[in-house]
C-alpha positions as CSV (number, residue, x, y, z in Angstrom):
1,M,57.3,6.8,-106.8
2,R,54.1,5.3,-108.2
3,S,51.0,7.7,-108.4
4,S,47.4,6.3,-107.7
5,K,44.6,7.6,-109.8
6,R,41.2,7.2,-108.7
7,W,37.8,9.0,-109.5
8,A,35.8,10.2,-106.5
9,T,32.7,8.1,-105.8
10,V,29.7,8.7,-103.7
11,S,27.5,6.2,-101.8
12,A,24.7,5.9,-104.2
13,V,21.7,6.0,-102.1
14,A,21.8,7.0,-98.4
15,T,19.9,5.1,-95.7
16,A,16.3,6.1,-94.8
17,A,17.8,7.7,-91.7
18,M,20.0,9.8,-94.1
19,L,16.9,10.9,-96.0
20,A,17.5,9.3,-99.3
21,L,19.3,9.3,-100.3
22,A,59.4,18.1,-99.7
23,A,62.4,15.7,-100.3
24,C,63.2,16.4,-96.7
25,G,62.3,18.9,-94.0
26,G,58.7,20.0,-93.1
27,G,56.4,17.4,-91.5
28,G,57.8,17.3,-88.1
29,S,59.4,20.7,-88.3
30,E,57.9,23.9,-87.1
31,P,57.9,26.8,-89.8
32,N,60.9,29.1,-89.9
33,G,63.1,26.4,-88.2
34,S,61.7,25.9,-84.9
35,S,61.4,22.1,-83.9
36,G,58.3,20.1,-83.6
37,G,58.0,16.3,-83.3
38,S,56.1,13.1,-84.2
39,A,52.6,12.1,-82.7
40,S,53.3,11.3,-79.1
41,G,53.0,7.8,-77.8
42,N,49.8,8.6,-75.9
43,G,47.9,9.8,-79.2
44,A,48.0,13.4,-78.3
45,P,48.4,15.7,-81.4
46,S,52.0,16.4,-82.1
47,G,54.1,17.5,-85.1
48,V,53.4,20.2,-87.7
49,L,51.8,19.8,-91.1
50,N,53.2,22.3,-93.6
51,L,50.7,23.0,-96.5
52,G,51.5,24.8,-99.7
53,V,48.0,26.1,-101.3
54,A,47.1,27.4,-104.6
55,Y,44.7,30.3,-103.9
56,E,44.4,33.6,-101.7
57,T,41.4,35.4,-100.2
58,T,40.6,37.9,-97.6
59,N,37.2,36.3,-96.8
60,Y,36.9,33.3,-94.4
61,D,33.3,33.8,-93.4
62,P,31.7,30.4,-93.8
63,S,28.5,32.0,-94.6
64,T,29.6,34.1,-97.4
65,T,33.0,33.0,-98.7
66,S,33.2,30.8,-102.0
67,S,37.2,31.0,-101.7
68,A,38.8,27.7,-102.5
69,L,41.6,28.9,-99.9
70,A,38.8,29.7,-97.4
71,L,36.6,26.7,-97.9
72,G,39.5,24.3,-97.7
73,A,41.0,25.8,-94.6
74,N,37.7,25.8,-93.0
75,W,37.3,22.0,-93.4
76,Q,39.8,21.4,-90.5
77,V,38.0,24.4,-88.4
78,M,34.3,24.5,-89.1
79,E,31.6,22.2,-88.9
80,G,28.0,22.0,-89.9
81,L,25.4,19.9,-88.6
82,Y,26.8,17.2,-91.1
83,E,30.0,17.1,-93.0
84,F,31.7,15.4,-96.0
85,D,34.5,13.3,-96.0
86,M,35.8,15.2,-99.1
87,S,37.8,12.4,-100.4
88,N,34.6,10.5,-101.3
89,Y,31.4,12.6,-100.4
90,E,30.1,10.3,-97.7
91,V,28.1,12.5,-95.2
92,Y,28.4,12.0,-91.5
93,P,27.0,13.6,-88.4
94,A,29.3,16.4,-87.2
95,L,27.8,18.9,-84.8
96,A,24.5,16.8,-85.0
97,A,24.2,13.9,-82.6
98,G,23.0,11.7,-85.4
99,E,20.6,11.7,-88.4
100,P,17.6,13.9,-88.6
101,K,14.5,12.5,-86.7
102,K,11.8,12.5,-89.3
103,I,8.5,14.1,-88.1
104,S,6.9,14.0,-91.4
105,D,7.7,14.3,-94.9
106,T,8.5,18.0,-94.6
107,E,9.6,18.4,-91.0
108,Y,12.7,17.1,-89.1
109,E,14.3,17.5,-85.9
110,I,18.2,17.6,-85.4
111,T,19.9,17.3,-81.9
112,L,23.2,18.9,-81.3
113,R,26.2,16.9,-80.2
114,E,26.0,16.6,-76.4
115,G,28.6,18.9,-74.7
116,A,29.7,20.5,-78.0
117,K,31.6,24.1,-77.6
118,F,33.0,26.7,-79.9
119,S,36.7,26.8,-79.7
120,D,36.5,30.2,-77.4
121,G,34.7,27.6,-74.9
122,T,31.3,29.1,-75.3
123,P,28.6,26.2,-75.4
124,V,26.8,25.6,-78.8
125,T,23.2,26.1,-78.7
126,S,20.3,25.6,-81.3
127,A,20.1,29.5,-81.6
128,D,23.6,29.4,-83.1
129,V,22.4,27.1,-85.6
130,A,19.5,29.3,-86.4
131,E,21.5,32.2,-87.0
132,S,24.0,30.6,-89.1
133,Y,21.3,29.3,-91.2
134,K,20.0,32.9,-91.5
135,R,23.3,34.3,-92.5
136,T,24.0,31.5,-94.8
137,T,20.8,32.1,-96.7
138,A,20.7,35.9,-96.7
139,D,20.0,37.6,-99.9
140,T,23.5,38.7,-100.4
141,S,25.0,35.1,-99.8
142,I,25.8,32.7,-102.7
143,Y,24.4,29.7,-100.7
144,K,20.9,31.2,-100.6
145,Q,20.2,29.1,-103.9
146,F,21.0,25.8,-102.2
147,F,18.1,26.1,-99.7
148,T,15.1,27.1,-101.7
149,F,13.2,23.9,-100.5
150,V,13.6,24.9,-96.9
151,D,10.8,26.9,-95.2
152,S,12.5,27.4,-91.8
153,V,15.3,26.4,-89.5
154,A,14.3,27.2,-86.0
155,A,15.5,26.3,-82.3
156,K,13.0,24.2,-80.6
157,D,15.0,24.1,-77.5
158,D,18.6,24.8,-76.7
159,K,19.8,21.6,-78.1
160,T,17.4,20.7,-80.8
161,V,16.8,22.2,-84.3
162,T,13.5,22.2,-86.2
163,V,13.9,22.0,-89.9
164,K,10.7,22.5,-91.8
165,L,10.7,22.0,-95.7
166,K,8.5,23.5,-98.4
167,Y,8.4,20.0,-100.1
168,P,10.0,16.6,-99.6
169,F,13.9,16.8,-100.3
170,A,16.0,13.6,-100.9
171,N,19.4,14.8,-99.6
172,L,18.8,17.1,-96.4
173,S,21.8,16.1,-94.6
174,A,24.1,16.7,-97.5
175,R,22.6,19.9,-98.2
176,L,23.0,21.0,-94.5
177,V,26.7,20.3,-94.8
178,D,26.9,24.0,-96.6
179,V,25.8,25.7,-93.3
180,K,28.6,25.9,-91.0
181,I,27.7,26.9,-87.4
182,I,29.3,29.9,-86.0
183,P,28.6,31.8,-82.7
184,A,25.5,34.1,-83.1
185,A,27.1,36.8,-81.0
186,K,29.9,37.0,-83.4
187,S,29.7,39.6,-86.2
188,Q,30.3,38.7,-89.8
189,D,33.2,41.0,-90.1
190,E,35.0,39.0,-87.3
191,M,34.1,35.8,-88.9
192,K,35.3,37.2,-92.3
193,A,38.7,37.9,-90.8
194,K,39.2,34.8,-88.5
195,P,36.1,32.5,-87.9
196,I,35.3,30.6,-84.7
197,G,34.2,27.1,-85.1
198,T,33.6,23.9,-83.4
199,G,35.9,21.6,-85.3
200,P,39.1,19.9,-84.3
201,Y,41.4,22.8,-85.0
202,K,41.0,26.5,-84.4
203,F,42.5,29.3,-86.4
204,D,45.5,31.1,-84.5
205,T,46.6,33.6,-87.2
206,I,45.4,34.5,-90.6
207,T,47.3,36.8,-93.0
208,S,47.7,37.4,-96.6
209,T,50.5,34.8,-97.0
210,A,50.0,32.1,-94.3
211,I,47.6,30.6,-92.0
212,E,48.2,28.8,-88.8
213,A,45.8,26.4,-86.7
214,S,46.2,24.4,-83.6
215,P,44.0,21.7,-81.7
216,N,40.7,23.0,-80.3
217,E,40.9,21.9,-76.7
218,F,36.9,21.9,-76.5
219,Y,36.5,19.7,-79.5
220,N,34.5,16.4,-78.7
221,G,33.5,14.9,-81.9
222,S,34.7,11.9,-84.1
223,K,37.7,13.6,-85.9
224,P,40.0,14.8,-83.2
225,A,43.1,16.8,-84.0
226,T,46.3,14.5,-84.8
227,V,48.8,17.4,-85.1
228,S,50.0,20.3,-82.9
229,K,49.9,22.8,-85.8
230,I,48.8,23.2,-89.3
231,H,50.6,25.8,-91.5
232,W,49.4,26.8,-94.8
233,D,51.7,29.0,-97.2
234,V,50.0,30.7,-99.9
235,L,51.8,30.0,-103.1
236,K,49.7,30.9,-106.0
237,D,52.5,30.3,-108.6
238,D,52.8,26.7,-109.7
239,S,56.8,26.9,-109.5
240,A,56.7,28.4,-106.0
241,R,54.9,25.5,-105.0
242,L,57.2,23.2,-106.6
243,S,60.4,24.9,-105.1
244,A,58.8,24.8,-101.6
245,A,58.1,21.1,-102.1
246,L,61.4,20.0,-103.5
247,G,63.1,22.2,-101.0
248,G,61.4,20.8,-98.2
249,T,59.5,23.8,-96.8
250,I,56.1,22.2,-97.4
251,D,54.9,18.7,-97.1
252,V,51.6,18.8,-98.8
253,M,51.1,20.4,-102.3
254,E,47.7,21.5,-103.6
255,A,47.1,21.5,-107.4
256,V,50.2,19.8,-108.6
257,P,50.6,20.8,-112.3
258,S,50.8,18.0,-114.9
259,A,54.2,18.9,-115.9
260,T,55.8,18.6,-112.7
261,K,54.7,15.1,-111.6
262,K,57.9,13.4,-112.7
263,Q,60.1,16.1,-110.6
264,L,57.9,15.5,-107.5
265,E,57.9,11.5,-107.7
266,A,61.9,11.8,-108.5
267,G,62.1,13.9,-105.1
268,G,60.4,11.1,-103.2
269,W,57.0,12.5,-103.3
270,K,53.7,10.5,-103.9
271,L,50.9,11.9,-105.8
272,D,47.1,11.1,-105.4
273,E,45.0,12.0,-108.6
274,V,41.4,12.2,-108.3
275,G,39.0,13.0,-111.2
276,G,36.2,15.2,-110.1
277,Y,34.1,18.3,-111.3
278,N,36.9,21.0,-111.9
279,N,36.4,21.8,-115.7
280,A,37.2,24.7,-118.3
281,F,33.9,25.7,-119.7
282,L,32.9,28.0,-122.5
283,M,30.2,30.7,-121.6
284,F,28.4,32.2,-124.2
285,N,26.7,35.8,-124.1
286,T,23.3,34.6,-125.4
287,S,22.1,38.2,-125.3
288,K,23.9,38.9,-128.5
289,A,23.4,37.3,-131.9
290,P,24.4,34.7,-133.1
291,F,25.3,33.2,-129.9
292,N,21.6,33.1,-128.9
293,D,21.4,30.3,-131.3
294,P,22.1,26.9,-129.6
295,A,23.3,25.6,-133.1
296,V,26.2,28.2,-133.0
297,R,27.0,27.4,-129.3
298,Q,27.1,23.7,-130.3
299,A,29.4,24.4,-133.4
300,F,32.0,26.0,-131.0
301,H,32.3,22.6,-129.2
302,H,32.2,20.6,-132.4
303,A,35.0,22.9,-133.6
304,I,37.5,22.2,-130.7
305,D,39.4,19.0,-130.6
306,R,38.8,18.5,-127.0
307,Q,40.7,15.2,-126.8
308,K,43.9,17.3,-128.0
309,L,43.4,19.6,-125.1
310,V,43.3,16.8,-122.8
311,D,46.2,15.1,-124.3
312,Q,48.4,17.9,-125.1
313,A,47.7,21.0,-122.6
314,M,46.4,18.6,-119.9
315,E,49.0,15.9,-120.5
316,G,46.3,13.1,-120.2
317,D,45.1,14.4,-116.7
318,A,41.3,15.1,-117.7
319,K,38.5,13.5,-119.2
320,V,36.6,14.8,-122.2
321,A,32.9,15.7,-121.1
322,T,30.3,13.6,-122.5
323,S,27.7,15.2,-120.0
324,F,27.6,18.2,-117.9
325,L,28.1,16.0,-114.9
326,P,31.4,13.9,-114.8
327,E,31.1,10.0,-115.2
328,S,32.0,9.6,-111.3
329,N,28.6,11.2,-110.4
330,P,26.0,8.5,-109.6
331,M,23.3,10.6,-111.5
332,Y,25.6,10.9,-114.6
333,K,24.1,10.3,-117.9
334,K,25.8,10.3,-121.3
335,A,24.4,13.2,-123.0
336,T,22.0,12.7,-126.1
337,T,23.9,15.6,-127.8
338,Q,27.6,14.8,-128.0
339,F,30.2,17.1,-129.4
340,D,32.5,15.0,-131.4
341,F,35.3,16.9,-133.2
342,N,33.9,18.0,-136.6
343,T,35.4,21.0,-138.4
344,D,33.2,20.9,-141.4
345,L,30.0,20.7,-139.2
346,A,31.4,23.9,-137.4
347,K,32.3,25.6,-140.4
348,Q,28.8,25.2,-141.9
349,A,27.1,26.4,-138.8
350,F,29.3,29.5,-138.5
351,S,28.7,30.5,-142.2
352,K,25.0,29.9,-142.0
353,A,24.9,32.2,-139.0
354,G,27.1,34.8,-140.7
355,L,29.8,34.6,-137.9
356,K,33.3,35.5,-139.3
357,E,35.0,36.8,-136.1
358,V,34.9,36.2,-132.6
359,T,36.7,37.6,-129.4
360,L,37.5,34.9,-126.8
361,I,38.0,36.2,-123.4
362,T,39.6,33.9,-120.9
363,T,40.9,33.8,-117.2
364,D,44.9,34.0,-116.9
365,H,45.0,30.7,-114.8
366,P,48.1,28.9,-116.1
367,W,46.2,25.8,-117.4
368,I,43.5,27.8,-118.9
369,A,46.2,29.9,-120.7
370,N,47.6,26.7,-122.0
371,L,44.2,25.9,-123.7
372,A,43.9,29.2,-125.6
373,P,46.3,28.6,-128.4
374,L,44.9,25.4,-129.3
375,I,41.2,26.5,-129.0
376,R,42.1,29.3,-131.2
377,Q,43.9,27.2,-133.9
378,D,40.7,25.0,-134.2
379,L,38.3,27.7,-134.4
380,E,40.2,29.4,-137.1
381,A,40.4,26.2,-138.8
382,A,36.6,26.2,-138.9
383,G,36.6,29.7,-140.6
384,L,36.6,32.2,-137.7
385,K,39.0,35.0,-137.0
386,V,39.8,34.5,-133.4
387,N,41.0,37.4,-130.9
388,V,42.0,36.2,-127.5
389,Q,41.9,38.3,-124.5
390,S,43.4,36.9,-121.1
391,M,42.8,38.6,-118.0
392,A,42.4,38.0,-114.1
393,S,39.1,35.9,-113.2
394,G,37.9,38.9,-111.3
395,D,38.4,41.3,-114.3
396,L,36.8,38.9,-116.6
397,Y,33.4,38.8,-114.4
398,S,33.5,42.5,-113.1
399,N,34.3,44.1,-116.5
400,F,32.6,41.8,-119.0
401,A,30.1,39.7,-117.7
402,D,28.9,41.4,-114.6
403,I,27.7,44.6,-116.2
404,A,24.5,45.9,-117.6
405,N,24.1,45.0,-121.3
406,P,27.4,43.0,-121.6
407,T,28.9,42.8,-125.0
408,Y,31.5,40.0,-124.8
409,D,31.1,37.0,-127.2
410,V,32.6,33.9,-125.6
411,A,34.4,33.1,-122.3
412,L,36.7,30.4,-121.5
413,A,37.0,30.1,-117.6
414,P,37.3,27.3,-115.0
415,G,34.9,26.4,-112.5
416,D,34.1,23.8,-109.7
417,P,31.1,24.0,-107.2
418,S,31.9,20.6,-105.7
419,V,33.4,22.1,-102.7
420,F,29.6,22.4,-101.7
421,G,29.0,19.0,-102.4
422,N,28.3,16.3,-105.5
423,D,24.7,16.5,-105.4
424,P,23.5,17.3,-109.1
425,G,21.3,19.8,-107.5
426,I,24.3,21.7,-106.5
427,I,26.6,21.3,-109.3
428,I,23.6,22.0,-112.2
429,D,22.1,24.7,-110.2
430,W,25.3,26.6,-109.5
431,W,25.4,27.5,-113.2
432,Y,21.9,26.9,-114.3
433,G,19.8,28.2,-111.3
434,D,17.9,31.4,-111.0
435,N,20.9,33.3,-110.2
436,V,23.6,35.7,-111.7
437,W,24.9,33.2,-114.1
438,T,21.6,32.8,-116.0
439,K,20.2,36.4,-115.3
440,Q,23.3,38.2,-116.2
441,R,26.6,36.2,-117.0
442,D,25.2,34.3,-119.9
443,S,21.6,35.7,-120.1
444,W,20.1,32.4,-120.9
445,Q,17.3,33.0,-118.5
446,K,16.2,35.8,-120.6
447,S,17.2,34.6,-124.1
448,A,15.5,31.1,-123.6
449,P,12.9,31.4,-121.0
450,E,11.0,28.3,-121.8
451,A,14.2,26.0,-121.8
452,F,15.2,27.7,-118.6
453,A,11.7,27.0,-116.8
454,Q,11.9,23.4,-118.2
455,L,15.2,23.0,-116.5
456,R,14.2,24.4,-113.2
457,E,11.1,22.2,-113.2
458,L,13.4,19.1,-113.9
459,S,15.8,20.1,-111.2
460,T,12.8,20.6,-108.8
461,Q,11.4,17.3,-109.4
462,A,14.6,15.3,-109.5
463,S,15.5,16.9,-105.9
464,K,12.3,15.4,-104.7
465,A,12.9,11.9,-106.0
466,Q,15.3,8.9,-105.4
467,G,16.9,6.1,-107.0
468,E,16.0,5.4,-110.6
469,E,13.4,8.2,-110.7
470,A,15.9,10.7,-109.7
471,K,18.6,9.5,-112.2
472,Q,16.1,9.6,-115.0
473,L,15.1,13.2,-114.2
474,W,18.7,14.3,-113.7
475,G,19.5,12.5,-117.1
476,Q,16.8,14.7,-118.8
477,A,18.2,17.7,-117.4
478,Q,21.7,16.8,-118.7
479,D,20.2,16.3,-122.1
480,L,18.6,19.8,-122.1
481,I,21.7,21.4,-120.9
482,A,23.9,19.7,-123.7
483,Q,21.3,20.7,-126.2
484,E,21.4,24.4,-125.1
485,A,24.8,24.8,-123.9
486,P,25.0,28.3,-122.8
487,I,27.6,27.2,-120.3
488,Y,29.2,23.7,-121.1
489,P,32.5,21.9,-120.1
490,L,35.3,21.1,-122.6
491,F,36.5,18.3,-120.0
492,H,36.5,17.4,-116.5
493,R,40.0,17.9,-114.9
494,T,41.9,15.6,-112.8
495,I,42.9,17.1,-109.5
496,I,46.5,16.0,-108.1
497,T,47.5,16.3,-104.5
498,G,51.2,15.8,-103.8
499,Y,52.6,14.9,-100.3
500,N,56.0,13.9,-98.8
501,P,55.7,10.2,-97.3
502,N,58.8,10.6,-95.4
503,K,57.1,13.7,-93.6
504,V,53.4,12.9,-93.5
505,E,51.1,10.0,-93.5
506,N,47.5,9.5,-94.0
507,V,46.8,12.2,-96.5
508,K,43.8,12.0,-98.7
509,G,43.6,13.7,-102.2
510,V,40.3,15.3,-103.1
511,G,38.8,15.9,-106.4
512,T,38.3,19.6,-105.7
513,T,40.0,22.8,-104.9
514,G,41.5,22.5,-101.3
515,L,43.7,20.3,-99.1
516,L,42.1,17.9,-96.6
517,V,44.3,16.9,-93.8
518,L,41.8,15.8,-91.1
519,G,43.6,12.5,-89.8
520,A,46.7,13.4,-91.3
521,K,49.8,12.9,-89.1
522,A,53.2,14.3,-89.2
523,K,56.2,11.7,-89.1
524,Q,59.4,12.4,-87.2
């Protein structure tokens, strides 16, 4: 079968109202052999979608989780005031009745969808919105950094929310996508185990190995449920997902490895390949010489043949990074500093810095592990002795980066904050904001305070601006990041979603982690 490859796009500037900006089986079959059916003639949801996902978690609370599994599953269950179509990042009103009403440059009112209820039948009020925002921006939440421009979110009345800003901000609707609305009366522990939302589906069961959801009978929004059940199987191992796909127990597969594409296509599957923000990055411990020197950090990137990584390790399913943002982002600018493969230049820089040996710590994600031997070979060609230590992602951070006075040299790891949106303020500030990355993990905020302050100012000003002014400011930010490079991508990866067209239809691939099946249908 033919596979389609596309790079996710975003509508460039929003309207003024938007403030700116298995070979067989599965599909219609119930898990474990019970029977389902196709969509009924009257349009009522029918049939089952069986999904094979690549990640696991124990935290589904939308106000605190950053789990790829939780975020992807929650797309079907939870709503914010606004939501993304994750296949193209277009923003649409979800729990909101429409676009924010502008009161002033720094104040907006948002009306809730008439008759909206949670999946337990409880009516949604603006107090639920205010409490959800409070939890999402608590000091312990990763989302707090996304809302530094907001002064307050409060209930004006039962159906109206007032949002006050510290300064004008161009992408309010898009940023509010990251606040999922939950019942104020429910505890965060309850939401961590099985959240309740206002979306078209509701969670029935969540275990360590599987999730099941069914239609939310109280949903009255624009994207109603299309199947009677969604079943997720947690299959972290690539070979396990492939076996399930070819064996017919799943119908949609997350994170298809490049090496398995031909097998899936030969089995009748279709592939949707979307270039996005997922990347392999190098992170330097800038609290430790000589990694506090930007010239040394740049030399590492010059030493690595990134196109070889793409061609060999990624089998062509990636694009060499020419900036911190991928080319698909409307605010992309090719950085002034480019890291062309240059062994001699790198060797000279390492020699000048007196660097002879380095330890490269990496996560044990299979595709990251495939990169390490090639990177080691290139660095050794540039005169370094390279020690590679591979470990689970959690161990890398908890044992090496998130400790007092870290002593590691360089880390190779994957990252992708685009599950939260493709706004440059999200992508850049995730790694370069006033947060654990710059304060602790790479220590860049401490080792280069002037450059850090400059980037923060650029980010703030760019977030206020629109059109060409915003693009120019984000371009300056990308130039500064490439010049400093405490964290910088080697390439941006293509995300491949597979599905069995004999069993499902209307499946859209996304350029980030997770599976989007809103609107997808099961065939008989």
